[in-house]
MOPAC internal coordinates of N, CA, C and O (Angstrom, degrees):
PM7 1SCF
backbone

  N    0.0000 0     0.00 0     0.00 0    0    0    0
  C    1.4470 1     0.00 0     0.00 0    1    0    0
  C    1.5352 1   107.98 1     0.00 0    2    1    0
  O    1.2310 1   121.02 1   -45.12 1    3    2    1
  N    1.3124 1   115.66 1   134.88 1    3    2    1
  C    1.4645 1   120.18 1   179.51 1    5    3    2
  C    1.5234 1   109.76 1   -72.57 1    6    5    3
  O    1.2310 1   120.77 1   -18.64 1    7    6    5
  N    1.3158 1   116.14 1   161.36 1    7    6    5
  C    1.4600 1   120.65 1   177.32 1    9    7    6
  C    1.5263 1   110.39 1   -63.63 1   10    9    7
  O    1.2310 1   120.06 1   142.90 1   11   10    9
  N    1.3198 1   117.50 1   -37.10 1   11   10    9
  C    1.4641 1   120.82 1   177.14 1   13   11   10
  C    1.5295 1   110.32 1   -59.06 1   14   13   11
  O    1.2310 1   120.47 1   134.40 1   15   14   13
  N    1.3163 1   116.70 1   -45.60 1   15   14   13
  C    1.4676 1   120.99 1   178.58 1   17   15   14
  C    1.5257 1   111.40 1   -64.45 1   18   17   15
  O    1.2310 1   120.46 1   141.55 1   19   18   17
  N    1.3260 1   116.72 1   -38.45 1   19   18   17
  C    1.4569 1   121.39 1   178.34 1   21   19   18
  C    1.5311 1   110.35 1   -63.12 1   22   21   19
  O    1.2310 1   120.29 1   137.30 1   23   22   21
  N    1.3194 1   117.05 1   -42.70 1   23   22   21
  C    1.4694 1   121.66 1   177.80 1   25   23   22
  C    1.5273 1   109.72 1   -62.07 1   26   25   23
  O    1.2310 1   120.30 1   133.54 1   27   26   25
  N    1.3211 1   117.04 1   -46.46 1   27   26   25
  C    1.4683 1   121.15 1   179.00 1   29   27   26
  C    1.5256 1   111.37 1   -58.20 1   30   29   27
  O    1.2310 1   120.26 1   134.43 1   31   30   29
  N    1.3033 1   117.11 1   -45.57 1   31   30   29
  C    1.4696 1   121.07 1  -178.29 1   33   31   30
  C    1.5256 1   111.30 1   -63.89 1   34   33   31
  O    1.2310 1   120.43 1   135.84 1   35   34   33
  N    1.3331 1   116.79 1   -44.16 1   35   34   33
  C    1.4604 1   119.85 1  -178.67 1   37   35   34
  C    1.5239 1   111.17 1   -65.14 1   38   37   35
  O    1.2310 1   120.36 1   136.39 1   39   38   37
  N    1.3250 1   116.91 1   -43.61 1   39   38   37
  C    1.4589 1   119.95 1  -179.37 1   41   39   38
  C    1.5322 1   111.02 1   -68.26 1   42   41   39
  O    1.2310 1   120.28 1   140.95 1   43   42   41
  N    1.3202 1   117.07 1   -39.05 1   43   42   41
  C    1.4648 1   120.94 1   178.65 1   45   43   42
  C    1.5248 1   111.35 1   -63.71 1   46   45   43
  O    1.2310 1   120.46 1   145.94 1   47   46   45
  N    1.3152 1   116.73 1   -34.06 1   47   46   45
  C    1.4579 1   120.72 1   179.66 1   49   47   46
  C    1.5338 1   112.21 1   -77.22 1   50   49   47
  O    1.2310 1   120.44 1   150.86 1   51   50   49
  N    1.3270 1   116.76 1   -29.14 1   51   50   49
  C    1.4637 1   121.18 1  -173.65 1   53   51   50
  C    1.5255 1   113.95 1   -90.60 1   54   53   51
  O    1.2310 1   120.05 1   156.22 1   55   54   53
  N    1.3305 1   117.51 1   -23.78 1   55   54   53
  C    1.4568 1   121.63 1  -173.58 1   57   55   54
  C    1.5279 1   110.98 1  -124.32 1   58   57   55
  O    1.2310 1   121.20 1   -27.04 1   59   58   57
  N    1.3370 1   115.31 1   152.96 1   59   58   57
  C    1.4614 1   121.51 1   170.36 1   61   59   58
  C    1.5270 1   105.72 1   -81.30 1   62   61   59
  O    1.2310 1   120.60 1   -87.15 1   63   62   61
  N    1.3057 1   116.46 1    92.85 1   63   62   61
  C    1.4651 1   122.89 1  -169.16 1   65   63   62
  C    1.5237 1   112.32 1   -81.97 1   66   65   63
  O    1.2310 1   121.06 1   -56.14 1   67   66   65
  N    1.3336 1   115.58 1   123.86 1   67   66   65
  C    1.4647 1   121.47 1   170.33 1   69   67   66
  C    1.5244 1   109.24 1   -94.94 1   70   69   67
  O    1.2310 1   120.98 1   147.31 1   71   70   69
  N    1.3410 1   115.73 1   -32.69 1   71   70   69
  C    1.4636 1   121.92 1   176.14 1   73   71   70
  C    1.5214 1   107.62 1  -154.02 1   74   73   71
  O    1.2310 1   120.44 1   -42.71 1   75   74   73
  N    1.3190 1   116.77 1   137.29 1   75   74   73
  C    1.4589 1   122.06 1   176.54 1   77   75   74
  C    1.5138 1   109.09 1  -143.76 1   78   77   75
  O    1.2310 1   121.46 1   -51.85 1   79   78   77
  N    1.3084 1   114.81 1   128.15 1   79   78   77
  C    1.4615 1   121.00 1   174.15 1   81   79   78
  C    1.5188 1   107.48 1  -138.06 1   82   81   79
  O    1.2310 1   120.89 1   -54.45 1   83   82   81
  N    1.3233 1   115.89 1   125.55 1   83   82   81
  C    1.4593 1   121.97 1   177.11 1   85   83   82
  C    1.5177 1   106.61 1  -119.31 1   86   85   83
  O    1.2310 1   121.05 1   -60.65 1   87   86   85
  N    1.3337 1   115.59 1   119.35 1   87   86   85
  C    1.4572 1   121.29 1  -177.10 1   89   87   86
  C    1.5237 1   109.11 1  -117.39 1   90   89   87
  O    1.2310 1   120.94 1   -53.43 1   91   90   89
  N    1.3297 1   115.81 1   126.57 1   91   90   89
  C    1.4548 1   120.74 1   173.55 1   93   91   90
  C    1.5247 1   107.41 1   -80.93 1   94   93   91
  O    1.2310 1   120.56 1   -70.28 1   95   94   93
  N    1.3231 1   116.54 1   109.72 1   95   94   93
  C    1.4644 1   121.46 1  -179.15 1   97   95   94
  C    1.5270 1   112.21 1  -102.17 1   98   97   95
  O    1.2310 1   120.38 1  -162.67 1   99   98   97
  N    1.3112 1   116.88 1    17.33 1   99   98   97
  C    1.4581 1   120.77 1  -177.60 1  101   99   98
  C    1.5183 1   112.64 1   -59.93 1  102  101   99
  O    1.2310 1   120.27 1   148.30 1  103  102  101
  N    1.3323 1   117.09 1   -31.70 1  103  102  101
  C    1.4589 1   120.12 1  -178.89 1  105  103  102
  C    1.5296 1   112.45 1   -67.66 1  106  105  103
  O    1.2310 1   120.11 1   167.55 1  107  106  105
  N    1.3201 1   117.40 1   -12.45 1  107  106  105
  C    1.4656 1   122.05 1   178.20 1  109  107  106
  C    1.5294 1   111.72 1   -90.96 1  110  109  107
  O    1.2310 1   120.58 1  -176.07 1  111  110  109
  N    1.3225 1   116.51 1     3.93 1  111  110  109
  C    1.4541 1   121.54 1  -175.10 1  113  111  110
  C    1.5275 1   110.31 1  -124.50 1  114  113  111
  O    1.2310 1   121.21 1   -10.19 1  115  114  113
  N    1.2983 1   115.30 1   169.81 1  115  114  113
  C    1.4523 1   121.94 1  -177.16 1  117  115  114
  C    1.5297 1   109.82 1   -85.91 1  118  117  115
  O    1.2310 1   121.32 1  -108.63 1  119  118  117
  N    1.3385 1   115.07 1    71.37 1  119  118  117
  C    1.4614 1   122.26 1   179.85 1  121  119  118
  C    1.5266 1   108.25 1  -133.28 1  122  121  119
  O    1.2310 1   120.01 1   -16.76 1  123  122  121
  N    1.3194 1   117.60 1   163.24 1  123  122  121
  C    1.4687 1   119.37 1   179.57 1  125  123  122
  C    1.5304 1   111.63 1   -60.22 1  126  125  123
  O    1.2310 1   120.21 1   -32.61 1  127  126  125
  N    1.3298 1   117.21 1   147.39 1  127  126  125
  C    1.4639 1   121.21 1   176.83 1  129  127  126
  C    1.5256 1   111.00 1   -54.98 1  130  129  127
  O    1.2310 1   120.88 1   -38.88 1  131  130  129
  N    1.3170 1   115.92 1   141.12 1  131  130  129
  C    1.4551 1   121.47 1   179.01 1  133  131  130
  C    1.5218 1   114.42 1    83.46 1  134  133  131
  O    1.2310 1   120.16 1  -176.79 1  135  134  133
  N    1.3280 1   117.31 1     3.21 1  135  134  133
  C    1.4679 1   120.80 1  -179.14 1  137  135  134
  C    1.5249 1   111.56 1   -67.37 1  138  137  135
  O    1.2310 1   121.46 1   -27.22 1  139  138  137
  N    1.3092 1   114.82 1   152.78 1  139  138  137
  C    1.4662 1   122.42 1   172.52 1  141  139  138
  C    1.5259 1   106.28 1  -128.47 1  142  141  139
  O    1.2310 1   120.94 1   -96.82 1  143  142  141
  N    1.3324 1   115.80 1    83.18 1  143  142  141
  C    1.4619 1   121.13 1  -175.65 1  145  143  142
  C    1.5229 1   113.14 1  -130.14 1  146  145  143
  O    1.2310 1   120.25 1   150.58 1  147  146  145
  N    1.3233 1   117.12 1   -29.42 1  147  146  145
  C    1.4611 1   122.79 1  -175.94 1  149  147  146
  C    1.5325 1   108.93 1  -116.65 1  150  149  147
  O    1.2310 1   120.88 1   -57.78 1  151  150  149
  N    1.3320 1   115.91 1   122.22 1  151  150  149
  C    1.4520 1   119.91 1  -176.87 1  153  151  150
  C    1.5162 1   111.40 1  -130.75 1  154  153  151
  O    1.2310 1   121.69 1   -28.41 1  155  154  153
  N    1.3147 1   114.37 1   151.59 1  155  154  153
  C    1.4616 1   122.71 1   171.24 1  157  155  154
  C    1.5228 1   106.19 1  -118.05 1  158  157  155
  O    1.2310 1   120.70 1   -54.82 1  159  158  157
  N    1.3347 1   116.27 1   125.18 1  159  158  157
  C    1.4533 1   121.84 1   178.71 1  161  159  158
  C    1.5221 1   108.30 1  -116.93 1  162  161  159
  O    1.2310 1   121.06 1   -54.62 1  163  162  161
  N    1.3144 1   115.58 1   125.38 1  163  162  161
  C    1.4509 1   122.22 1   171.69 1  165  163  162
  C    1.5182 1   105.87 1  -113.62 1  166  165  163
  O    1.2310 1   121.10 1   -62.35 1  167  166  165
  N    1.3272 1   115.51 1   117.65 1  167  166  165
  C    1.4545 1   120.54 1  -175.12 1  169  167  166
  C    1.5206 1   109.68 1  -132.95 1  170  169  167
  O    1.2310 1   121.09 1   -58.36 1  171  170  169
  N    1.3253 1   115.52 1   121.64 1  171  170  169
  C    1.4640 1   121.75 1   173.98 1  173  171  170
  C    1.5193 1   107.53 1  -111.10 1  174  173  171
  O    1.2310 1   121.25 1   -55.44 1  175  174  173
  N    1.3269 1   115.22 1   124.56 1  175  174  173
  C    1.4548 1   121.05 1  -178.74 1  177  175  174
  C    1.5204 1   109.24 1  -155.47 1  178  177  175
  O    1.2310 1   120.50 1   -41.30 1  179  178  177
  N    1.2989 1   116.66 1   138.70 1  179  178  177
  C    1.4570 1   119.76 1   175.44 1  181  179  178
  C    1.5251 1   111.80 1   -71.67 1  182  181  179
  O    1.2310 1   119.98 1   174.61 1  183  182  181
  N    1.3298 1   117.65 1    -5.39 1  183  182  181
  C    1.4675 1   120.73 1   170.93 1  185  183  182
  C    1.5314 1   110.39 1   -62.33 1  186  185  183
  O    1.2310 1   120.16 1   160.75 1  187  186  185
  N    1.3237 1   117.31 1   -19.25 1  187  186  185
  C    1.4655 1   122.01 1  -179.44 1  189  187  186
  C    1.5290 1   113.07 1   -89.53 1  190  189  187
  O    1.2310 1   120.28 1   176.33 1  191  190  189
  N    1.3206 1   117.07 1    -3.67 1  191  190  189
  C    1.4563 1   121.07 1  -176.34 1  193  191  190
  C    1.5371 1   111.03 1   -56.24 1  194  193  191
  O    1.2310 1   120.68 1   -51.97 1  195  194  193
  N    1.3321 1   116.30 1   128.03 1  195  194  193
  C    1.4563 1   122.20 1   178.20 1  197  195  194
  C    1.5136 1   115.31 1    77.39 1  198  197  195
  O    1.2310 1   120.07 1  -177.01 1  199  198  197
  N    1.3278 1   117.47 1     2.99 1  199  198  197
  C    1.4590 1   120.81 1  -178.33 1  201  199  198
  C    1.5349 1   110.70 1  -104.71 1  202  201  199
  O    1.2310 1   120.15 1   -42.53 1  203  202  201
  N    1.3334 1   117.32 1   137.47 1  203  202  201
  C    1.4591 1   119.18 1   176.18 1  205  203  202
  C    1.5337 1   110.45 1   -70.30 1  206  205  203
  O    1.2310 1   120.95 1   -14.51 1  207  206  205
  N    1.3195 1   115.78 1   165.49 1  207  206  205
  C    1.4653 1   121.12 1  -176.43 1  209  207  206
  C    1.5305 1   112.20 1   -55.04 1  210  209  207
  O    1.2310 1   119.90 1   136.34 1  211  210  209
  N    1.3166 1   117.80 1   -43.66 1  211  210  209
  C    1.4712 1   119.49 1  -177.72 1  213  211  210
  C    1.5254 1   111.53 1   -61.90 1  214  213  211
  O    1.2310 1   120.03 1   142.47 1  215  214  213
  N    1.3264 1   117.55 1   -37.53 1  215  214  213
  C    1.4660 1   120.52 1   177.61 1  217  215  214
  C    1.5254 1   110.94 1   -67.54 1  218  217  215
  O    1.2310 1   120.77 1   140.84 1  219  218  217
  N    1.3175 1   116.12 1   -39.16 1  219  218  217
  C    1.4707 1   120.44 1   177.92 1  221  219  218
  C    1.5230 1   110.12 1   -61.88 1  222  221  219
  O    1.2310 1   120.98 1   133.69 1  223  222  221
  N    1.3210 1   115.72 1   -46.31 1  223  222  221
  C    1.4692 1   120.18 1  -179.27 1  225  223  222
  C    1.5246 1   110.29 1   -63.84 1  226  225  223
  O    1.2310 1   120.16 1   139.93 1  227  226  225
  N    1.3172 1   117.29 1   -40.07 1  227  226  225
  C    1.4644 1   119.68 1   178.07 1  229  227  226
  C    1.5225 1   110.88 1   -62.31 1  230  229  227
  O    1.2310 1   120.08 1   143.52 1  231  230  229
  N    1.3196 1   117.45 1   -36.48 1  231  230  229
  C    1.4661 1   120.89 1   177.84 1  233  231  230
  C    1.5306 1   110.43 1   -61.81 1  234  233  231
  O    1.2310 1   120.69 1   136.19 1  235  234  233
  N    1.3224 1   116.28 1   -43.81 1  235  234  233
  C    1.4699 1   120.39 1   179.84 1  237  235  234
  C    1.5240 1   110.25 1   -68.86 1  238  237  235
  O    1.2310 1   120.29 1   134.36 1  239  238  237
  N    1.3383 1   117.04 1   -45.64 1  239  238  237
  C    1.4704 1   120.03 1   178.04 1  241  239  238
  C    1.5249 1   110.97 1   -58.66 1  242  241  239
  O    1.2310 1   120.29 1   140.79 1  243  242  241
  N    1.3314 1   117.06 1   -39.21 1  243  242  241
  C    1.4578 1   120.25 1   178.23 1  245  243  242
  C    1.5163 1   111.89 1   -62.93 1  246  245  243
  O    1.2310 1   120.55 1   138.69 1  247  246  245
  N    1.3048 1   116.56 1   -41.31 1  247  246  245
  C    1.4593 1   121.54 1   178.22 1  249  247  246
  C    1.5333 1   111.50 1   -64.14 1  250  249  247
  O    1.2310 1   121.01 1   144.07 1  251  250  249
  N    1.3258 1   115.68 1   -35.93 1  251  250  249
  C    1.4686 1   121.31 1  -176.13 1  253  251  250
  C    1.5245 1   112.34 1  -105.39 1  254  253  251
  O    1.2310 1   119.90 1  -153.04 1  255  254  253
  N    1.3292 1   117.79 1    26.96 1  255  254  253
  C    1.4697 1   120.70 1  -174.18 1  257  255  254
  C    1.5339 1   113.02 1   -58.44 1  258  257  255
  O    1.2310 1   120.15 1   141.20 1  259  258  257
  N    1.3067 1   117.31 1   -38.80 1  259  258  257
  C    1.4705 1   119.95 1   179.43 1  261  259  258
  C    1.5226 1   110.84 1   -64.51 1  262  261  259
  O    1.2310 1   120.77 1   134.61 1  263  262  261
  N    1.3205 1   116.14 1   -45.39 1  263  262  261
  C    1.4645 1   120.55 1  -179.61 1  265  263  262
  C    1.5365 1   111.10 1   -67.93 1  266  265  263
  O    1.2310 1   120.60 1   143.45 1  267  266  265
  N    1.3355 1   116.45 1   -36.55 1  267  266  265
  C    1.4632 1   120.31 1   179.59 1  269  267  266
  C    1.5320 1   111.09 1   -67.45 1  270  269  267
  O    1.2310 1   120.32 1   150.71 1  271  270  269
  N    1.3176 1   117.00 1   -29.29 1  271  270  269
  C    1.4605 1   121.24 1   179.13 1  273  271  270
  C    1.5249 1   111.78 1   -81.19 1  274  273  271
  O    1.2310 1   120.55 1   168.95 1  275  274  273
  N    1.3227 1   116.56 1   -11.05 1  275  274  273
  C    1.4533 1   119.51 1  -175.45 1  277  275  274
  C    1.5051 1   113.27 1  -126.78 1  278  277  275
  O    1.2310 1   120.37 1    79.56 1  279  278  277
  N    1.3141 1   116.90 1  -100.44 1  279  278  277
  C    1.4639 1   119.49 1  -167.45 1  281  279  278
  C    1.5287 1   116.25 1   -72.91 1  282  281  279
  O    1.2310 1   119.26 1   156.53 1  283  282  281
  N    1.3314 1   119.01 1   -23.47 1  283  282  281
  C    1.4662 1   118.91 1  -177.77 1  285  283  282
  C    1.5221 1   109.95 1   -81.00 1  286  285  283
  O    1.2310 1   120.96 1   -54.94 1  287  286  285
  N    1.3116 1   115.76 1   125.06 1  287  286  285
  C    1.4719 1   122.10 1   176.71 1  289  287  286
  C    1.5261 1   110.42 1   -95.19 1  290  289  287
  O    1.2310 1   120.28 1   141.43 1  291  290  289
  N    1.3331 1   117.08 1   -38.57 1  291  290  289
  C    1.4632 1   121.43 1  -178.19 1  293  291  290
  C    1.5280 1   109.06 1  -142.87 1  294  293  291
  O    1.2310 1   121.57 1   -40.11 1  295  294  293
  N    1.3360 1   114.59 1   139.89 1  295  294  293
  C    1.4594 1   120.33 1  -178.95 1  297  295  294
  C    1.5244 1   108.28 1  -137.65 1  298  297  295
  O    1.2310 1   120.55 1   -70.10 1  299  298  297
  N    1.3272 1   116.55 1   109.90 1  299  298  297
  C    1.4620 1   122.12 1   175.40 1  301  299  298
  C    1.5172 1   107.04 1   -88.73 1  302  301  299
  O    1.2310 1   120.53 1   -55.80 1  303  302  301
  N    1.3312 1   116.59 1   124.20 1  303  302  301
  C    1.4621 1   120.71 1  -177.23 1  305  303  302
  C    1.5142 1   111.10 1  -114.25 1  306  305  303
  O    1.2310 1   121.56 1   -45.13 1  307  306  305
  N    1.3194 1   114.62 1   134.87 1  307  306  305
  C    1.4627 1   123.38 1   172.98 1  309  307  306
  C    1.5201 1   104.81 1  -128.91 1  310  309  307
  O    1.2310 1   120.75 1   -75.38 1  311  310  309
  N    1.3393 1   116.17 1   104.62 1  311  310  309
  C    1.4580 1   121.61 1  -173.38 1  313  311  310
  C    1.5230 1   110.03 1  -117.29 1  314  313  311
  O    1.2310 1   120.97 1   -49.28 1  315  314  313
  N    1.3257 1   115.76 1   130.72 1  315  314  313
  C    1.4610 1   122.22 1  -174.75 1  317  315  314
  C    1.5262 1   110.51 1  -140.95 1  318  317  315
  O    1.2310 1   121.15 1   -23.62 1  319  318  317
  N    1.3247 1   115.41 1   156.38 1  319  318  317
  C    1.4591 1   119.04 1   164.52 1  321  319  318
  C    1.5290 1   105.84 1   -78.03 1  322  321  319
  O    1.2310 1   120.47 1   -11.47 1  323  322  321
  N    1.3085 1   116.71 1   168.53 1  323  322  321
  C    1.4708 1   119.12 1   179.28 1  325  323  322
  C    1.5306 1   110.71 1   -61.82 1  326  325  323
  O    1.2310 1   119.78 1   139.46 1  327  326  325
  N    1.3305 1   118.03 1   -40.54 1  327  326  325
  C    1.4714 1   121.28 1   179.79 1  329  327  326
  C    1.5246 1   111.28 1   -65.44 1  330  329  327
  O    1.2310 1   120.25 1   139.29 1  331  330  329
  N    1.3273 1   117.13 1   -40.71 1  331  330  329
  C    1.4720 1   120.14 1   177.65 1  333  331  330
  C    1.5237 1   110.50 1   -62.78 1  334  333  331
  O    1.2310 1   120.87 1   137.93 1  335  334  333
  N    1.3190 1   115.95 1   -42.07 1  335  334  333
  C    1.4635 1   121.13 1   179.70 1  337  335  334
  C    1.5275 1   110.81 1   -61.96 1  338  337  335
  O    1.2310 1   120.35 1   137.57 1  339  338  337
  N    1.3112 1   116.93 1   -42.43 1  339  338  337
  C    1.4621 1   120.58 1   179.33 1  341  339  338
  C    1.5314 1   110.99 1   -66.01 1  342  341  339
  O    1.2310 1   119.88 1   142.26 1  343  342  341
  N    1.3425 1   117.84 1   -37.74 1  343  342  341
  C    1.4691 1   120.68 1   177.74 1  345  343  342
  C    1.5329 1   111.74 1   -65.28 1  346  345  343
  O    1.2310 1   120.48 1   150.83 1  347  346  345
  N    1.3210 1   116.70 1   -29.17 1  347  346  345
  C    1.4679 1   120.87 1   177.83 1  349  347  346
  C    1.5276 1   111.78 1   -79.24 1  350  349  347
  O    1.2310 1   120.72 1  -179.42 1  351  350  349
  N    1.2999 1   116.24 1     0.58 1  351  350  349
  C    1.4704 1   122.24 1  -176.62 1  353  351  350
  C    1.5256 1   110.70 1    60.82 1  354  353  351
  O    1.2310 1   121.19 1  -144.40 1  355  354  353
  N    1.3398 1   115.33 1    35.60 1  355  354  353
  C    1.4622 1   122.31 1   175.77 1  357  355  354
  C    1.5225 1   112.22 1    55.62 1  358  357  355
  O    1.2310 1   120.60 1  -133.49 1  359  358  357
  N    1.3359 1   116.45 1    46.51 1  359  358  357
  C    1.4596 1   120.65 1  -178.12 1  361  359  358
  C    1.5267 1   109.93 1  -137.72 1  362  361  359
  O    1.2310 1   120.07 1   -75.67 1  363  362  361
  N    1.3208 1   117.47 1   104.33 1  363  362  361
  C    1.4606 1   122.01 1   178.37 1  365  363  362
  C    1.5210 1   110.20 1   -79.65 1  366  365  363
  O    1.2310 1   120.27 1   -27.16 1  367  366  365
  N    1.3315 1   117.10 1   152.84 1  367  366  365
  C    1.4687 1   119.91 1   177.69 1  369  367  366
  C    1.5257 1   111.80 1   -61.90 1  370  369  367
  O    1.2310 1   121.02 1   -29.89 1  371  370  369
  N    1.3116 1   115.66 1   150.11 1  371  370  369
  C    1.4647 1   121.14 1   176.45 1  373  371  370
  C    1.5202 1   109.18 1   -75.99 1  374  373  371
  O    1.2310 1   120.76 1   -29.63 1  375  374  373
  N    1.3148 1   116.16 1   150.37 1  375  374  373
  C    1.4596 1   120.80 1   176.22 1  377  375  374
  C    1.5195 1   109.29 1   -75.33 1  378  377  375
  O    1.2310 1   120.41 1   -33.04 1  379  378  377
  N    1.3343 1   116.82 1   146.96 1  379  378  377
  C    1.4694 1   119.31 1   177.88 1  381  379  378
  C    1.5217 1   110.39 1   -71.02 1  382  381  379
  O    1.2310 1   119.94 1   -19.19 1  383  382  381
  N    1.3207 1   117.73 1   160.81 1  383  382  381
  C    1.4684 1   119.30 1   177.99 1  385  383  382
  C    1.5343 1   110.90 1   -67.49 1  386  385  383
  O    1.2310 1   120.92 1   -27.08 1  387  386  385
  N    1.3115 1   115.85 1   152.92 1  387  386  385
  C    1.4577 1   122.51 1   177.58 1  389  387  386
  C    1.5239 1   109.31 1   -65.09 1  390  389  387
  O    1.2310 1   121.09 1   -38.98 1  391  390  389
  N    1.3225 1   115.51 1   141.02 1  391  390  389
  C    1.4598 1   120.34 1   178.42 1  393  391  390
  C    1.5260 1   110.77 1  -102.60 1  394  393  391
  O    1.2310 1   120.18 1  -168.28 1  395  394  393
  N    1.3227 1   117.27 1    11.72 1  395  394  393
  C    1.4686 1   120.80 1   175.94 1  397  395  394
  C    1.5046 1   113.97 1    76.36 1  398  397  395
  O    1.2310 1   119.98 1  -150.64 1  399  398  397
  N    1.3306 1   117.65 1    29.36 1  399  398  397
  C    1.4445 1   122.10 1  -176.28 1  401  399  398
  C    1.5162 1   115.61 1   -59.61 1  402  401  399
  O    1.2310 1   119.62 1   157.52 1  403  402  401
  N    1.3041 1   118.34 1   -22.48 1  403  402  401
  C    1.4629 1   120.52 1  -179.60 1  405  403  402
  C    1.5279 1   110.89 1  -106.77 1  406  405  403
  O    1.2310 1   120.31 1  -165.67 1  407  406  405
  N    1.3171 1   117.02 1    14.33 1  407  406  405
  C    1.4696 1   120.25 1  -179.32 1  409  407  406
  C    1.5230 1   110.45 1   -57.67 1  410  409  407
  O    1.2310 1   121.24 1   -44.42 1  411  410  409
  N    1.3045 1   115.24 1   135.58 1  411  410  409
  C    1.4537 1   121.01 1   176.81 1  413  411  410
  C    1.5137 1   114.19 1    80.76 1  414  413  411
  O    1.2310 1   119.76 1  -173.70 1  415  414  413
  N    1.3184 1   118.06 1     6.30 1  415  414  413
  C    1.4774 1   120.22 1  -179.93 1  417  415  414
  C    1.4987 1   110.64 1  -103.10 1  418  417  415
  O    1.2310 1   120.10 1   180.00 1  419  418  417

């Protein structure tokens, strides 16, 4: 099972998911081909209702603590309630381009 699939399974089990998208963005960074280190997670769940962004992110980090301590180098999070997600017309922001932070490593 790929790391992306593992992330999807863990988040699906931990949250009442209205929308979940996990994208491996490692190919946009200065890492070896086939790497699974940089991810973008878009998660809409009413589990986030009434919680500020930092609390939402902590919930996701807690769920993925093992992966965050190991293979994940970067995790872009976009966390919404179902109503917030619908107001955005189901469109999460794009990730910024890589600035070459791992160049030469």
